[in-house]
All heavy atoms as TSV, in Angstrom:
chain	resi	resn	atom	element	x	y	z
A	1	MET	N	N	-15.277	15.797	5.985
A	1	MET	CA	C	-13.893	15.388	6.145
A	1	MET	C	C	-13.500	15.436	7.614
A	1	MET	O	O	-13.842	16.361	8.320
A	1	MET	CB	C	-12.992	16.364	5.378
A	1	MET	CG	C	-12.478	15.860	4.098
A	1	MET	SD	S	-11.322	17.054	3.385
A	1	MET	CE	C	-11.064	16.235	1.864
A	2	ALA	N	N	-12.777	14.425	8.038
A	2	ALA	CA	C	-12.272	14.431	9.401
A	2	ALA	C	C	-11.187	15.491	9.519
A	2	ALA	O	O	-10.586	15.898	8.524
A	2	ALA	CB	C	-11.709	13.052	9.749
A	3	ASP	N	N	-10.944	15.911	10.748
A	3	ASP	CA	C	-9.984	16.999	10.966
A	3	ASP	C	C	-8.615	16.693	10.384
A	3	ASP	O	O	-7.986	17.547	9.765
A	3	ASP	CB	C	-9.871	17.295	12.466
A	3	ASP	CG	C	-9.042	18.541	12.739
A	3	ASP	OD1	O	-9.251	19.551	12.036
A	3	ASP	OD2	O	-8.182	18.499	13.630
A	4	ASN	N	N	-8.132	15.444	10.544
A	4	ASN	CA	C	-6.807	15.108	10.035
A	4	ASN	C	C	-6.774	15.053	8.511
A	4	ASN	O	O	-5.723	15.022	7.916
A	4	ASN	CB	C	-6.302	13.792	10.629
A	4	ASN	CG	C	-7.155	12.606	10.231
A	4	ASN	OD1	O	-8.271	12.749	9.736
A	4	ASN	ND2	N	-6.650	11.422	10.463
A	5	GLU	N	N	-7.928	15.037	7.855
A	5	GLU	CA	C	-7.980	15.038	6.403
A	5	GLU	C	C	-8.073	16.457	5.850
A	5	GLU	O	O	-8.083	16.654	4.653
A	5	GLU	CB	C	-9.158	14.205	5.910
A	5	GLU	CG	C	-9.018	12.723	6.201
A	5	GLU	CD	C	-10.200	11.925	5.716
A	5	GLU	OE1	O	-11.244	12.519	5.422
A	5	GLU	OE2	O	-10.065	10.704	5.646
A	6	GLN	N	N	-8.146	17.455	6.719
A	6	GLN	CA	C	-8.273	18.830	6.255
A	6	GLN	C	C	-6.928	19.500	6.053
A	6	GLN	O	O	-6.877	20.610	5.545
A	6	GLN	CB	C	-9.137	19.644	7.219
A	6	GLN	CG	C	-10.593	19.229	7.171
A	6	GLN	CD	C	-11.474	20.091	8.052
A	6	GLN	OE1	O	-10.987	20.883	8.843
A	6	GLN	NE2	N	-12.770	19.928	7.913
A	7	THR	N	N	-5.867	18.823	6.438
A	7	THR	CA	C	-4.536	19.366	6.181
A	7	THR	C	C	-3.699	18.316	5.471
A	7	THR	O	O	-3.908	17.115	5.634
A	7	THR	CB	C	-3.808	19.786	7.479
A	7	THR	OG1	O	-3.633	18.645	8.303
A	7	THR	CG2	C	-4.573	20.859	8.218
A	8	ILE	N	N	-2.795	18.804	4.680
A	8	ILE	CA	C	-1.851	17.929	3.998
A	8	ILE	C	C	-0.491	18.604	4.074
A	8	ILE	O	O	-0.394	19.830	4.000
A	8	ILE	CB	C	-2.268	17.662	2.537
A	8	ILE	CG1	C	-1.363	16.603	1.907
A	8	ILE	CG2	C	-2.325	18.928	1.716
A	8	ILE	CD1	C	-1.883	16.048	0.602
A	9	THR	N	N	0.533	17.803	4.274
A	9	THR	CA	C	1.886	18.334	4.345
A	9	THR	C	C	2.647	17.876	3.111
A	9	THR	O	O	2.730	16.685	2.831
A	9	THR	CB	C	2.599	17.857	5.622
A	9	THR	OG1	O	1.822	18.260	6.756
A	9	THR	CG2	C	4.002	18.440	5.722
A	10	ILE	N	N	3.174	18.844	2.386
A	10	ILE	CA	C	3.943	18.571	1.180
A	10	ILE	C	C	5.247	19.343	1.278
A	10	ILE	O	O	5.240	20.554	1.496
A	10	ILE	CB	C	3.160	18.975	-0.086
A	10	ILE	CG1	C	1.857	18.169	-0.159
A	10	ILE	CG2	C	4.016	18.787	-1.332
A	10	ILE	CD1	C	0.955	18.532	-1.298
A	11	ASP	N	N	6.347	18.619	1.152
A	11	ASP	CA	C	7.679	19.214	1.244
A	11	ASP	C	C	7.848	20.017	2.534
A	11	ASP	O	O	8.414	21.110	2.535
A	11	ASP	CB	C	7.964	20.094	0.022
A	11	ASP	CG	C	7.986	19.296	-1.278
A	11	ASP	OD1	O	8.340	18.099	-1.224
A	11	ASP	OD2	O	7.658	19.865	-2.323
A	12	GLY	N	N	7.308	19.475	3.628
A	12	GLY	CA	C	7.453	20.109	4.928
A	12	GLY	C	C	6.507	21.265	5.198
A	12	GLY	O	O	6.509	21.835	6.279
A	13	GLN	N	N	5.684	21.604	4.245
A	13	GLN	CA	C	4.732	22.714	4.393
A	13	GLN	C	C	3.325	22.151	4.548
A	13	GLN	O	O	2.901	21.334	3.748
A	13	GLN	CB	C	4.796	23.627	3.161
A	13	GLN	CG	C	3.811	24.776	3.164
A	13	GLN	CD	C	4.160	25.842	4.191
A	13	GLN	OE1	O	5.328	26.128	4.426
A	13	GLN	NE2	N	3.153	26.409	4.803
A	14	SER	N	N	2.611	22.579	5.589
A	14	SER	CA	C	1.236	22.131	5.804
A	14	SER	C	C	0.265	23.075	5.132
A	14	SER	O	O	0.447	24.294	5.138
A	14	SER	CB	C	0.921	22.070	7.298
A	14	SER	OG	O	1.680	21.051	7.909
A	15	TYR	N	N	-0.765	22.490	4.538
A	15	TYR	CA	C	-1.797	23.260	3.853
A	15	TYR	C	C	-3.162	22.813	4.343
A	15	TYR	O	O	-3.406	21.612	4.523
A	15	TYR	CB	C	-1.729	23.033	2.332
A	15	TYR	CG	C	-0.411	23.406	1.712
A	15	TYR	CD1	C	0.615	22.473	1.580
A	15	TYR	CD2	C	-0.183	24.700	1.245
A	15	TYR	CE1	C	1.826	22.812	1.004
A	15	TYR	CE2	C	1.022	25.047	0.666
A	15	TYR	CZ	C	2.022	24.101	0.554
A	15	TYR	OH	O	3.228	24.442	-0.016
A	16	ASN	N	N	-4.051	23.777	4.542
A	16	ASN	CA	C	-5.441	23.472	4.851
A	16	ASN	C	C	-6.118	23.197	3.523
A	16	ASN	O	O	-6.213	24.073	2.661
A	16	ASN	CB	C	-6.088	24.652	5.571
A	16	ASN	CG	C	-7.504	24.350	6.004
A	16	ASN	OD1	O	-8.198	23.540	5.398
A	16	ASN	ND2	N	-7.935	25.006	7.059
A	17	THR	N	N	-6.602	21.979	3.341
A	17	THR	CA	C	-7.147	21.604	2.041
A	17	THR	C	C	-8.404	22.393	1.675
A	17	THR	O	O	-8.680	22.583	0.492
A	17	THR	CB	C	-7.453	20.094	1.981
A	17	THR	OG1	O	-8.347	19.750	3.043
A	17	THR	CG2	C	-6.171	19.280	2.089
A	18	THR	N	N	-9.114	22.877	2.676
A	18	THR	CA	C	-10.324	23.642	2.364
A	18	THR	C	C	-9.992	25.001	1.759
A	18	THR	O	O	-10.848	25.635	1.161
A	18	THR	CB	C	-11.200	23.840	3.620
A	18	THR	OG1	O	-10.449	24.554	4.608
A	18	THR	CG2	C	-11.655	22.501	4.183
A	19	GLU	N	N	-8.741	25.428	1.904
A	19	GLU	CA	C	-8.318	26.716	1.350
A	19	GLU	C	C	-7.657	26.571	-0.023
A	19	GLU	O	O	-7.301	27.569	-0.639
A	19	GLU	CB	C	-7.367	27.412	2.322
A	19	GLU	CG	C	-8.024	27.765	3.649
A	19	GLU	CD	C	-7.053	28.330	4.670
A	19	GLU	OE1	O	-5.838	28.412	4.373
A	19	GLU	OE2	O	-7.505	28.673	5.770
A	20	LEU	N	N	-7.520	25.335	-0.495
A	20	LEU	CA	C	-6.885	25.112	-1.789
A	20	LEU	C	C	-7.905	25.251	-2.907
A	20	LEU	O	O	-9.112	25.133	-2.692
A	20	LEU	CB	C	-6.282	23.703	-1.835
A	20	LEU	CG	C	-5.178	23.395	-0.831
A	20	LEU	CD1	C	-4.747	21.936	-0.949
A	20	LEU	CD2	C	-3.983	24.325	-1.016
A	21	SER	N	N	-7.411	25.461	-4.112
A	21	SER	CA	C	-8.300	25.530	-5.274
A	21	SER	C	C	-8.993	24.184	-5.468
A	21	SER	O	O	-8.547	23.153	-4.943
A	21	SER	CB	C	-7.493	25.874	-6.530
A	21	SER	OG	O	-6.654	24.786	-6.880
A	22	GLU	N	N	-10.052	24.202	-6.238
A	22	GLU	CA	C	-10.778	22.950	-6.498
A	22	GLU	C	C	-9.868	21.933	-7.180
A	22	GLU	O	O	-9.880	20.750	-6.832
A	22	GLU	CB	C	-12.005	23.227	-7.363
A	22	GLU	CG	C	-12.850	21.983	-7.614
A	22	GLU	CD	C	-14.106	22.267	-8.408
A	22	GLU	OE1	O	-14.478	23.447	-8.561
A	22	GLU	OE2	O	-14.711	21.290	-8.879
A	23	ASN	N	N	-9.053	22.391	-8.117
A	23	ASN	CA	C	-8.129	21.489	-8.795
A	23	ASN	C	C	-7.112	20.907	-7.812
A	23	ASN	O	O	-6.819	19.704	-7.843
A	23	ASN	CB	C	-7.418	22.206	-9.945
A	23	ASN	CG	C	-6.600	21.241	-10.784
A	23	ASN	OD1	O	-7.041	20.143	-11.086
A	23	ASN	ND2	N	-5.395	21.660	-11.142
A	24	ALA	N	N	-6.585	21.739	-6.935
A	24	ALA	CA	C	-5.628	21.256	-5.931
A	24	ALA	C	C	-6.298	20.258	-4.999
A	24	ALA	O	O	-5.704	19.231	-4.637
A	24	ALA	CB	C	-5.039	22.428	-5.152
A	25	GLN	N	N	-7.537	20.518	-4.598
A	25	GLN	CA	C	-8.276	19.587	-3.743
A	25	GLN	C	C	-8.474	18.245	-4.449
A	25	GLN	O	O	-8.364	17.183	-3.824
A	25	GLN	CB	C	-9.623	20.178	-3.337
A	25	GLN	CG	C	-9.504	21.309	-2.333
A	25	GLN	CD	C	-10.853	21.872	-1.936
A	25	GLN	OE1	O	-11.867	21.196	-1.989
A	25	GLN	NE2	N	-10.868	23.137	-1.531
A	26	ASN	N	N	-8.747	18.299	-5.753
A	26	ASN	CA	C	-8.892	17.059	-6.520
A	26	ASN	C	C	-7.580	16.285	-6.564
A	26	ASN	O	O	-7.576	15.053	-6.468
A	26	ASN	CB	C	-9.376	17.360	-7.938
A	26	ASN	CG	C	-10.825	17.765	-7.978
A	26	ASN	OD1	O	-11.614	17.408	-7.109
A	26	ASN	ND2	N	-11.193	18.533	-8.997
A	27	GLN	N	N	-6.471	16.999	-6.676
A	27	GLN	CA	C	-5.168	16.335	-6.692
A	27	GLN	C	C	-4.851	15.709	-5.335
A	27	GLN	O	O	-4.271	14.619	-5.271
A	27	GLN	CB	C	-4.062	17.308	-7.122
A	27	GLN	CG	C	-4.207	17.837	-8.538
A	27	GLN	CD	C	-4.407	16.746	-9.573
A	27	GLN	OE1	O	-3.798	15.684	-9.512
A	27	GLN	NE2	N	-5.300	17.004	-10.527
A	28	VAL	N	N	-5.239	16.380	-4.266
A	28	VAL	CA	C	-5.065	15.823	-2.926
A	28	VAL	C	C	-5.867	14.527	-2.814
A	28	VAL	O	O	-5.373	13.500	-2.314
A	28	VAL	CB	C	-5.490	16.831	-1.832
A	28	VAL	CG1	C	-5.574	16.161	-0.464
A	28	VAL	CG2	C	-4.518	18.005	-1.788
A	29	LEU	N	N	-7.097	14.557	-3.284
A	29	LEU	CA	C	-7.936	13.363	-3.269
A	29	LEU	C	C	-7.287	12.247	-4.087
A	29	LEU	O	O	-7.242	11.087	-3.650
A	29	LEU	CB	C	-9.334	13.678	-3.807
A	29	LEU	CG	C	-10.304	12.505	-3.882
A	29	LEU	CD1	C	-10.559	11.915	-2.495
A	29	LEU	CD2	C	-11.608	12.950	-4.515
A	30	ASN	N	N	-6.776	12.592	-5.267
A	30	ASN	CA	C	-6.099	11.599	-6.096
A	30	ASN	C	C	-4.908	10.986	-5.368
A	30	ASN	O	O	-4.675	9.771	-5.442
A	30	ASN	CB	C	-5.643	12.227	-7.419
A	30	ASN	CG	C	-6.795	12.579	-8.322
A	30	ASN	OD1	O	-7.885	12.037	-8.206
A	30	ASN	ND2	N	-6.556	13.511	-9.234
A	31	LEU	N	N	-4.131	11.818	-4.681
A	31	LEU	CA	C	-2.989	11.305	-3.917
A	31	LEU	C	C	-3.438	10.353	-2.820
A	31	LEU	O	O	-2.844	9.290	-2.621
A	31	LEU	CB	C	-2.209	12.466	-3.285
A	31	LEU	CG	C	-1.295	13.251	-4.216
A	31	LEU	CD1	C	-0.766	14.498	-3.503
A	31	LEU	CD2	C	-0.148	12.374	-4.686
A	32	ARG	N	N	-4.486	10.719	-2.107
A	32	ARG	CA	C	-4.985	9.867	-1.016
A	32	ARG	C	C	-5.511	8.539	-1.549
A	32	ARG	O	O	-5.239	7.481	-0.970
A	32	ARG	CB	C	-6.049	10.612	-0.214
A	32	ARG	CG	C	-5.437	11.713	0.632
A	32	ARG	CD	C	-6.445	12.439	1.476
A	32	ARG	NE	N	-5.750	13.384	2.354
A	32	ARG	CZ	C	-6.254	14.514	2.782
A	32	ARG	NH1	N	-7.467	14.863	2.438
A	32	ARG	NH2	N	-5.556	15.306	3.574
A	33	VAL	N	N	-6.244	8.577	-2.647
A	33	VAL	CA	C	-6.750	7.344	-3.246
A	33	VAL	C	C	-5.590	6.468	-3.717
A	33	VAL	O	O	-5.575	5.256	-3.495
A	33	VAL	CB	C	-7.721	7.653	-4.410
A	33	VAL	CG1	C	-8.052	6.402	-5.217
A	33	VAL	CG2	C	-8.995	8.302	-3.881
A	34	THR	N	N	-4.605	7.098	-4.337
A	34	THR	CA	C	-3.437	6.359	-4.812
A	34	THR	C	C	-2.672	5.748	-3.649
A	34	THR	O	O	-2.255	4.583	-3.710
A	34	THR	CB	C	-2.519	7.284	-5.635
A	34	THR	OG1	O	-3.280	7.842	-6.708
A	34	THR	CG2	C	-1.334	6.537	-6.201
A	35	ASP	N	N	-2.476	6.501	-2.574
A	35	ASP	CA	C	-1.788	5.970	-1.392
A	35	ASP	C	C	-2.545	4.779	-0.805
A	35	ASP	O	O	-1.927	3.790	-0.385
A	35	ASP	CB	C	-1.620	7.057	-0.326
A	35	ASP	CG	C	-0.541	8.068	-0.681
A	35	ASP	OD1	O	0.265	7.799	-1.588
A	35	ASP	OD2	O	-0.527	9.142	-0.045
A	36	GLN	N	N	-3.866	4.855	-0.771
A	36	GLN	CA	C	-4.675	3.739	-0.264
A	36	GLN	C	C	-4.509	2.506	-1.150
A	36	GLN	O	O	-4.399	1.380	-0.657
A	36	GLN	CB	C	-6.149	4.129	-0.177
A	36	GLN	CG	C	-6.452	5.123	0.920
A	36	GLN	CD	C	-7.879	5.658	0.844
A	36	GLN	OE1	O	-8.609	5.418	-0.102
A	36	GLN	NE2	N	-8.276	6.390	1.877
A	37	GLU	N	N	-4.481	2.710	-2.456
A	37	GLU	CA	C	-4.325	1.594	-3.380
A	37	GLU	C	C	-2.936	0.971	-3.253
A	37	GLU	O	O	-2.790	-0.248	-3.278
A	37	GLU	CB	C	-4.576	2.047	-4.818
A	37	GLU	CG	C	-4.524	0.936	-5.839
A	37	GLU	CD	C	-5.593	-0.128	-5.687
A	37	GLU	OE1	O	-6.544	0.056	-4.896
A	37	GLU	OE2	O	-5.485	-1.166	-6.371
A	38	ILE	N	N	-1.920	1.796	-3.085
A	38	ILE	CA	C	-0.563	1.278	-2.877
A	38	ILE	C	C	-0.515	0.443	-1.607
A	38	ILE	O	O	0.070	-0.652	-1.593
A	38	ILE	CB	C	0.465	2.427	-2.843
A	38	ILE	CG1	C	0.632	3.022	-4.246
A	38	ILE	CG2	C	1.820	1.945	-2.294
A	38	ILE	CD1	C	1.421	4.323	-4.275
A	39	ALA	N	N	-1.132	0.914	-0.536
A	39	ALA	CA	C	-1.164	0.159	0.720
A	39	ALA	C	C	-1.883	-1.170	0.527
A	39	ALA	O	O	-1.433	-2.216	1.028
A	39	ALA	CB	C	-1.838	0.983	1.817
A	40	ARG	N	N	-2.993	-1.160	-0.213
A	40	ARG	CA	C	-3.749	-2.381	-0.468
A	40	ARG	C	C	-2.903	-3.373	-1.266
A	40	ARG	O	O	-2.848	-4.562	-0.949
A	40	ARG	CB	C	-5.044	-2.064	-1.220
A	40	ARG	CG	C	-5.983	-3.258	-1.388
A	40	ARG	CD	C	-7.170	-2.930	-2.282
A	40	ARG	NE	N	-6.783	-2.747	-3.670
A	40	ARG	CZ	C	-6.518	-3.754	-4.521
A	40	ARG	NH1	N	-6.587	-4.996	-4.104
A	40	ARG	NH2	N	-6.182	-3.503	-5.771
A	41	LEU	N	N	-2.197	-2.868	-2.273
A	41	LEU	CA	C	-1.355	-3.737	-3.085
A	41	LEU	C	C	-0.181	-4.308	-2.280
A	41	LEU	O	O	0.205	-5.469	-2.472
A	41	LEU	CB	C	-0.851	-2.983	-4.310
A	41	LEU	CG	C	-1.925	-2.675	-5.360
A	41	LEU	CD1	C	-1.385	-1.706	-6.411
A	41	LEU	CD2	C	-2.441	-3.942	-6.008
A	42	LYS	N	N	0.365	-3.510	-1.377
A	42	LYS	CA	C	1.444	-4.013	-0.514
A	42	LYS	C	C	0.940	-5.139	0.372
A	42	LYS	O	O	1.647	-6.132	0.598
A	42	LYS	CB	C	2.019	-2.883	0.347
A	42	LYS	CG	C	2.935	-1.956	-0.413
A	42	LYS	CD	C	3.484	-0.864	0.504
A	42	LYS	CE	C	4.435	0.044	-0.221
A	42	LYS	NZ	N	4.965	1.105	0.664
A	43	GLN	N	N	-0.284	-5.005	0.880
A	43	GLN	CA	C	-0.871	-6.071	1.696
A	43	GLN	C	C	-1.069	-7.329	0.861
A	43	GLN	O	O	-0.773	-8.441	1.313
A	43	GLN	CB	C	-2.205	-5.624	2.290
A	43	GLN	CG	C	-2.068	-4.605	3.387
A	43	GLN	CD	C	-3.424	-4.085	3.855
A	43	GLN	OE1	O	-4.404	-4.100	3.136
A	43	GLN	NE2	N	-3.475	-3.625	5.092
A	44	GLN	N	N	-1.566	-7.164	-0.349
A	44	GLN	CA	C	-1.746	-8.314	-1.232
A	44	GLN	C	C	-0.407	-8.977	-1.534
A	44	GLN	O	O	-0.302	-10.201	-1.524
A	44	GLN	CB	C	-2.406	-7.897	-2.542
A	44	GLN	CG	C	-3.900	-7.739	-2.442
A	44	GLN	CD	C	-4.518	-7.568	-3.818
A	44	GLN	OE1	O	-4.077	-6.727	-4.600
A	44	GLN	NE2	N	-5.523	-8.357	-4.109
A	45	LEU	N	N	0.610	-8.182	-1.818
A	45	LEU	CA	C	1.929	-8.725	-2.104
A	45	LEU	C	C	2.447	-9.537	-0.914
A	45	LEU	O	O	2.992	-10.628	-1.092
A	45	LEU	CB	C	2.906	-7.604	-2.456
A	45	LEU	CG	C	4.326	-8.044	-2.795
A	45	LEU	CD1	C	4.338	-9.028	-3.959
A	45	LEU	CD2	C	5.189	-6.829	-3.098
A	46	ALA	N	N	2.260	-9.030	0.289
A	46	ALA	CA	C	2.693	-9.762	1.484
A	46	ALA	C	C	1.974	-11.104	1.583
A	46	ALA	O	O	2.586	-12.130	1.924
A	46	ALA	CB	C	2.454	-8.915	2.730
A	47	ILE	N	N	0.691	-11.116	1.267
A	47	ILE	CA	C	-0.083	-12.360	1.290
A	47	ILE	C	C	0.473	-13.335	0.261
A	47	ILE	O	O	0.691	-14.521	0.547
A	47	ILE	CB	C	-1.573	-12.079	1.038
A	47	ILE	CG1	C	-2.174	-11.337	2.233
A	47	ILE	CG2	C	-2.346	-13.363	0.737
A	47	ILE	CD1	C	-3.549	-10.736	1.964
A	48	TYR	N	N	0.711	-12.855	-0.948
A	48	TYR	CA	C	1.226	-13.722	-2.012
A	48	TYR	C	C	2.624	-14.234	-1.693
A	48	TYR	O	O	2.952	-15.388	-1.981
A	48	TYR	CB	C	1.225	-12.995	-3.353
A	48	TYR	CG	C	-0.165	-12.642	-3.846
A	48	TYR	CD1	C	-0.408	-11.425	-4.455
A	48	TYR	CD2	C	-1.234	-13.515	-3.687
A	48	TYR	CE1	C	-1.673	-11.091	-4.913
A	48	TYR	CE2	C	-2.503	-13.187	-4.134
A	48	TYR	CZ	C	-2.726	-11.975	-4.747
A	48	TYR	OH	O	-3.971	-11.652	-5.198
A	49	GLN	N	N	3.457	-13.390	-1.103
A	49	GLN	CA	C	4.803	-13.830	-0.746
A	49	GLN	C	C	4.753	-14.907	0.331
A	49	GLN	O	O	5.509	-15.881	0.277
A	49	GLN	CB	C	5.644	-12.638	-0.289
A	49	GLN	CG	C	6.021	-11.720	-1.428
A	49	GLN	CD	C	6.695	-10.437	-0.973
A	49	GLN	OE1	O	6.398	-9.909	0.098
A	49	GLN	NE2	N	7.589	-9.918	-1.801
A	50	THR	N	N	3.845	-14.743	1.294
A	50	THR	CA	C	3.677	-15.749	2.342
A	50	THR	C	C	3.188	-17.057	1.739
A	50	THR	O	O	3.682	-18.143	2.083
A	50	THR	CB	C	2.694	-15.250	3.413
A	50	THR	OG1	O	3.226	-14.052	3.997
A	50	THR	CG2	C	2.483	-16.282	4.506
A	51	ALA	N	N	2.232	-16.972	0.827
A	51	ALA	CA	C	1.721	-18.173	0.168
A	51	ALA	C	C	2.821	-18.856	-0.634
A	51	ALA	O	O	2.940	-20.088	-0.618
A	51	ALA	CB	C	0.547	-17.817	-0.735
A	52	ARG	N	N	3.637	-18.069	-1.314
A	52	ARG	CA	C	4.714	-18.651	-2.113
A	52	ARG	C	C	5.685	-19.436	-1.243
A	52	ARG	O	O	6.124	-20.529	-1.601
A	52	ARG	CB	C	5.460	-17.563	-2.886
A	52	ARG	CG	C	6.463	-18.134	-3.860
A	52	ARG	CD	C	7.294	-17.069	-4.555
A	52	ARG	NE	N	8.099	-17.626	-5.608
A	52	ARG	CZ	C	9.168	-18.401	-5.434
A	52	ARG	NH1	N	9.552	-18.723	-4.210
A	52	ARG	NH2	N	9.846	-18.860	-6.467
A	53	VAL	N	N	6.033	-18.884	-0.091
A	53	VAL	CA	C	6.930	-19.584	0.829
A	53	VAL	C	C	6.295	-20.900	1.269
A	53	VAL	O	O	6.955	-21.946	1.309
A	53	VAL	CB	C	7.267	-18.684	2.048
A	53	VAL	CG1	C	7.942	-19.486	3.149
A	53	VAL	CG2	C	8.145	-17.517	1.617
A	54	ALA	N	N	5.009	-20.867	1.572
A	54	ALA	CA	C	4.315	-22.086	1.996
A	54	ALA	C	C	4.285	-23.118	0.878
A	54	ALA	O	O	4.509	-24.316	1.109
A	54	ALA	CB	C	2.897	-21.753	2.453
A	55	TYR	N	N	4.019	-22.679	-0.360
A	55	TYR	CA	C	3.995	-23.598	-1.496
A	55	TYR	C	C	5.377	-24.205	-1.733
A	55	TYR	O	O	5.508	-25.398	-2.009
A	55	TYR	CB	C	3.516	-22.908	-2.767
A	55	TYR	CG	C	2.089	-22.427	-2.721
A	55	TYR	CD1	C	1.722	-21.250	-3.365
A	55	TYR	CD2	C	1.098	-23.132	-2.049
A	55	TYR	CE1	C	0.406	-20.796	-3.347
A	55	TYR	CE2	C	-0.220	-22.689	-2.014
A	55	TYR	CZ	C	-0.557	-21.518	-2.668
A	55	TYR	OH	O	-1.846	-21.072	-2.649
A	56	ALA	N	N	6.406	-23.371	-1.645
A	56	ALA	CA	C	7.773	-23.858	-1.841
A	56	ALA	C	C	8.133	-24.876	-0.759
A	56	ALA	O	O	8.765	-25.910	-1.047
A	56	ALA	CB	C	8.760	-22.697	-1.842
A	57	ARG	N	N	7.726	-24.628	0.468
A	57	ARG	CA	C	7.992	-25.555	1.572
A	57	ARG	C	C	7.254	-26.875	1.328
A	57	ARG	O	O	7.822	-27.958	1.501
A	57	ARG	CB	C	7.569	-24.942	2.903
A	57	ARG	CG	C	7.974	-25.778	4.096
A	57	ARG	CD	C	7.629	-25.105	5.421
A	57	ARG	NE	N	8.313	-23.819	5.517
A	57	ARG	CZ	C	7.728	-22.657	5.829
A	57	ARG	NH1	N	6.438	-22.619	6.091
A	57	ARG	NH2	N	8.423	-21.550	5.900
A	58	ALA	N	N	5.990	-26.768	0.912
A	58	ALA	CA	C	5.211	-27.979	0.636
A	58	ALA	C	C	5.832	-28.772	-0.510
A	58	ALA	O	O	5.905	-30.008	-0.456
A	58	ALA	CB	C	3.761	-27.607	0.321
A	59	LEU	N	N	6.293	-28.086	-1.551
A	59	LEU	CA	C	6.947	-28.769	-2.662
A	59	LEU	C	C	8.212	-29.456	-2.191
A	59	LEU	O	O	8.469	-30.620	-2.525
A	59	LEU	CB	C	7.271	-27.772	-3.773
A	59	LEU	CG	C	8.118	-28.311	-4.929
A	59	LEU	CD1	C	7.424	-29.494	-5.616
A	59	LEU	CD2	C	8.441	-27.202	-5.909
A	60	SER	N	N	9.001	-28.765	-1.399
A	60	SER	CA	C	10.246	-29.327	-0.895
A	60	SER	C	C	9.983	-30.618	-0.123
A	60	SER	O	O	10.735	-31.591	-0.241
A	60	SER	CB	C	10.953	-28.311	-0.003
A	60	SER	OG	O	12.132	-28.856	0.525
A	61	GLU	N	N	8.917	-30.647	0.640
A	61	GLU	CA	C	8.572	-31.842	1.423
A	61	GLU	C	C	8.112	-32.991	0.526
A	61	GLU	O	O	8.220	-34.158	0.903
A	61	GLU	CB	C	7.498	-31.497	2.447
A	61	GLU	CG	C	7.997	-30.588	3.545
A	61	GLU	CD	C	6.898	-30.094	4.466
A	61	GLU	OE1	O	5.720	-30.482	4.280
A	61	GLU	OE2	O	7.208	-29.299	5.374
A	62	GLU	N	N	7.616	-32.683	-0.664
A	62	GLU	CA	C	7.134	-33.715	-1.585
A	62	GLU	C	C	8.217	-34.253	-2.508
A	62	GLU	O	O	8.026	-35.294	-3.129
A	62	GLU	CB	C	5.987	-33.164	-2.428
A	62	GLU	CG	C	4.733	-32.857	-1.646
A	62	GLU	CD	C	4.122	-34.100	-0.996
A	62	GLU	OE1	O	4.124	-35.164	-1.636
A	62	GLU	OE2	O	3.667	-34.007	0.165
A	63	LEU	N	N	9.328	-33.551	-2.623
A	63	LEU	CA	C	10.392	-34.000	-3.516
A	63	LEU	C	C	11.090	-35.225	-2.955
A	63	LEU	O	O	11.218	-35.378	-1.734
A	63	LEU	CB	C	11.408	-32.877	-3.729
A	63	LEU	CG	C	10.890	-31.635	-4.443
A	63	LEU	CD1	C	11.969	-30.549	-4.469
A	63	LEU	CD2	C	10.428	-31.971	-5.858
A	64	PRO	N	N	11.538	-36.123	-3.861
A	64	PRO	CA	C	12.264	-37.299	-3.388
A	64	PRO	C	C	13.530	-36.866	-2.655
A	64	PRO	O	O	14.189	-35.907	-3.036
A	64	PRO	CB	C	12.609	-38.070	-4.660
A	64	PRO	CG	C	11.865	-37.405	-5.776
A	64	PRO	CD	C	11.415	-36.070	-5.302
A	65	LYS	N	N	13.830	-37.570	-1.606
A	65	LYS	CA	C	15.036	-37.270	-0.823
A	65	LYS	C	C	16.216	-37.964	-1.470
A	65	LYS	O	O	16.123	-39.088	-1.961
A	65	LYS	CB	C	14.881	-37.747	0.628
A	65	LYS	CG	C	13.643	-37.206	1.328
A	65	LYS	CD	C	13.694	-35.700	1.414
A	65	LYS	CE	C	12.450	-35.179	2.127
A	65	LYS	NZ	N	11.808	-34.087	1.495
A	66	GLU	N	N	17.363	-37.283	-1.484
A	66	GLU	CA	C	18.577	-37.863	-2.034
A	66	GLU	C	C	19.054	-38.991	-1.132
A	66	GLU	O	O	19.024	-38.878	0.090
A	66	GLU	CB	C	19.676	-36.806	-2.151
A	66	GLU	CG	C	19.473	-35.841	-3.270
A	66	GLU	CD	C	20.674	-34.940	-3.464
A	66	GLU	OE1	O	21.820	-35.414	-3.277
A	66	GLU	OE2	O	20.473	-33.766	-3.780
A	67	LYS	N	N	19.492	-40.049	-1.765
A	67	LYS	CA	C	20.052	-41.182	-1.017
A	67	LYS	C	C	21.571	-41.109	-1.105
A	67	LYS	O	O	22.134	-40.914	-2.164
A	67	LYS	CB	C	19.559	-42.495	-1.593
A	67	LYS	CG	C	18.067	-42.673	-1.461
A	67	LYS	CD	C	17.598	-43.963	-2.092
A	67	LYS	CE	C	16.082	-44.029	-2.013
A	67	LYS	NZ	N	15.557	-45.166	-2.707
A	68	HIS	N	N	22.218	-41.198	0.041
A	68	HIS	CA	C	23.687	-41.155	0.074
A	68	HIS	C	C	24.239	-42.511	0.334
A	68	HIS	O	O	23.872	-43.290	1.067
A	68	HIS	CB	C	24.186	-40.188	1.147
A	68	HIS	CG	C	23.859	-38.775	0.802
A	68	HIS	ND1	N	24.513	-38.066	-0.160
A	68	HIS	CD2	C	22.915	-37.925	1.297
A	68	HIS	CE1	C	24.007	-36.839	-0.230
A	68	HIS	NE2	N	23.006	-36.739	0.661
């Protein structure tokens, strides 16, 4: 583990993960994996939102223009 991965701060209190119980260490790992997955999903959402804007713009350009 890298040095910055050996501590975790929860509710303003820092803990050395190597001093935590095995169950607590597993929960820390679960939190880190979950945080990584949330970040990945946020990136995907940003990509999809950007694509949606592009598709909507392309559709708008293809629609018949109103004649006045």
